Every structure is written in structure tokens, then in C-alpha cells.
N, C-alpha and C positions, 0 to 999 in steps of 0.2 A: 475490564478495561480500568476499573477503580486500580488494581496491582500492578498495572504498565502504569500508571500516573503516576500512584506513591513510589514507587521504584526510581523512578526519574528522580521525582525532588525529591527522596530522603539521600539519592547518591549523587546528584549533580553535582556534589564538589570535586567528583573522582575524576570528572571526564574534562579534560582539557577543552579555553572556550573552544566556540567555531566548528563541535566534533560537528561531525553530519550526523546525525537520527536516521535510519531510514526505518521505515515504520511499515508491515506487510497490514496493507491494507489502504481503503479513503479512509480521503481528509475529511469530506463530505457527502452525507451519505445515508436518510434513517435517522431514526434514533440518535446516532452516536454524534453526529455534528456536531453539538452540542459543546460535548467529552471533548471531542477531538478537538475542535479549534479553541476553547481554555487551551490544551494541553500545549496545542500550537504556540497559543499569546505566550504563556508562561517560560515554556524554551526559547524563542527569541529574546526575551528580558534575561533572558542566562546568554546570551548567547551559544544555543546552536543554532544547527544547521535542521529542520525536520525537512525529508523528505518521505514522500509517499507512495505507494509501490501496490499498484494493482492489478491481481494477474487472470481474475477469471472477473469479468464483471457483462450481462444485459444491459447497461444503462444505452443509454441514445441519446447521451447529451449534444452530439454532435451534427445525427441525422434525423437529429427531429430539428432540430433548429436555422442549418442551412435544408433553402428549399427546394432544392436541387437535387439533394440524397435522399427528403422524406419518401421514406416509400418502398424503400430500393432494400432496403437494407435487413436484419435484424435485429443488431447490432453495432455500437461504433468498432469495437473489437471486428463482427464481421465485415464494417467496412474499410477499417483500417489494415487490416490481411489483405483484404484483396490487395488495395491502393500501393502497400510498400512492398518493395522486397527485403529481400533478407538484407541485414545493417542497414537501415534507411527508418530513419524515423518520420513524424510528422513536426510542423510545424507548430510552437505554441499554441493555447486552444484555451480565450478568458474566457468561464463562466461565472456568475453573479447570480445568488440566488438572494430577489427582492423584496423575501419572506421571512427570512433570516436575520440580510444585512451580509453573509456568510461570500466573498467569495474565491474562485483559485487559479492558477495555470496550471493547464496538462500541457503533455505531449502522448504520443504511439507511438513505441517502438519494437522496433522486427530483428535484434539482433542473431534470429533462428531463423529457417525457411518452417515458424511453426507459431501459434497465435499469441502478434504482441503485445505489452501488456502496458498499462499509464503508469506515467508517473508523473504525480501533480505537487506542487506544491500550495499555501497560502499567496495571497496576493500581497499579504504584510511581510512575507518570507523576499517576494522577490520586492520590494521595494525594501527594504535593511539589505539585502543583503547581491541584487542587482540580475539582467538580463545574465550576464558570461560571465559571472561565478555557476549561475543555476542550468547553463550550458557544461557549463567544465563538469561540474555533478551528474550531469542526463550522460555525460559517455563515463565518467567510472561508471554507474547504473550499466550502460552499457556490457561495460569491460566485465565487474564482475557475475553476469550475467554467463559469458561466452565462458568467463573461466569455471563457473559453475559445471558448464561440460555436460550439464544432463539434458537431453535430446529430448527422454519423457517427462522430463518438470522441469523446463528451463525457468529458474528464479535469480534474482539477487542471493552472491552465496554468503552473504554473512547472516544473512535470512535464512534461508536452504538449510544452513547446519548449527541455527536458532532451532529448528526445526526437531532435526533428530535428535536435540539434547532435548527436546521437550518429550518427542516420542521415549529417547530410552525413560529418561526421569520416571512417567508416567507407570513404566514397565516394570522398576524397577518397584515402586510404591504399592502394585498391587492394587490397582482403586476398589476393586468388586468384592475386594476382600474386607479392605477396609473399610465403605459403602454399609456392609452387613454389618459388621459387626460396632459402627456405632451406630445404628437403625434406618437406614436411608431404603426406602426401596426401589428398587430398579421399573421407570418404565415400562412395559412391554416393548415399545418397540427399543428397549435398550438390553431386553433379555432374549428377543428373537435376532436380535442383527447384531449383536455379540457388543 
């Protein structure tokens, strides 16, 4: 995460204002919340539009807090998969964490007849850019998932391309040999599973 944040902060002058930044992973979640919301604030100050995409999640932000849904679903993904038809999305849902004073707005989107994805943004992003623009961005996310066209790994095309690039880069570096050369020792699981 430090590398991600440093990349944006060192290179932000190369991006045009109002660039939509698609980030793979949640805005708020566990130990990353502080750093991610700090990056979100920095992006808003520099006129970027941060959008967070969550492909797999076991969160129950909806199903635990809506009484008629409680104890009926394994997760919000389970609920949204059964609720939505292909090509649909939920309405915007607001979440506020009283402990950290962090809030987000999100929806679930089901572009294909597969598990939905959560698209989320900070409440400050909603206030700065408005619901109409963010609704159009969700339509763009929907389009990017369809354009990717991979039913085995449905995700936003720019993120899928970045992941492929990262995997190929790692293959070129041969991390196992590099780790041994600098004296790092693999964990038991790394040795066993690869």
C-alpha cells in the first residue's frame, strides 16, 4: 500500500484533473482503512475521482443491518447474487463507521450471471462530485466488466490488464532466485505451495 500511495503522490502531475482512479479492493476494511481513506482524501484534494472495486467479499454490511435480511444469507454477495438479475445493480447504500468516523457509499453490480461486485466510494467523493457523476461512473464500471469479457474472472478491464502486467513482471524477475540470492528464507507454505 505504501508503494501504491507513493506512486500516486510522486506521479500525480502526469494525470489530468478529474481522472477516474479505479482501485482494486475495499475503501474501508480492517487495518487498511486509515491509509486508504488518507489516500482518498489526498486524491480528492488533487481533483482525482477514486472508485474502489471489490470482487470477492464476505462482508455483511447489508445483511446484518437490514432486519428482514438478517440470518438469511451468508454474505452481502450471496444476497445481491440472488436479488439481482444479469445487468442490474442495487441502489446506493450508505455505510458509516462511528468508531473511525469513516463513511462510504456503495452498490452491488451484476453485469454477468455470476457473482456481483461491489463498487464503492467515500462519502467525501459523493459530496465533491455528486450522485449523477458517480452513477455514470458505475455505468462505466459495468461497461469495463463487459468489455473484459472473461466469465471465469470477471472484473474491470483496466484492473485485469494491470494484474496481467504485474504477473508477467513477477515472472521476469524470478523472485525465488532473487530471494535466495539476498538471503531471504521461504516460509514453509511458500516451499510447499509454490
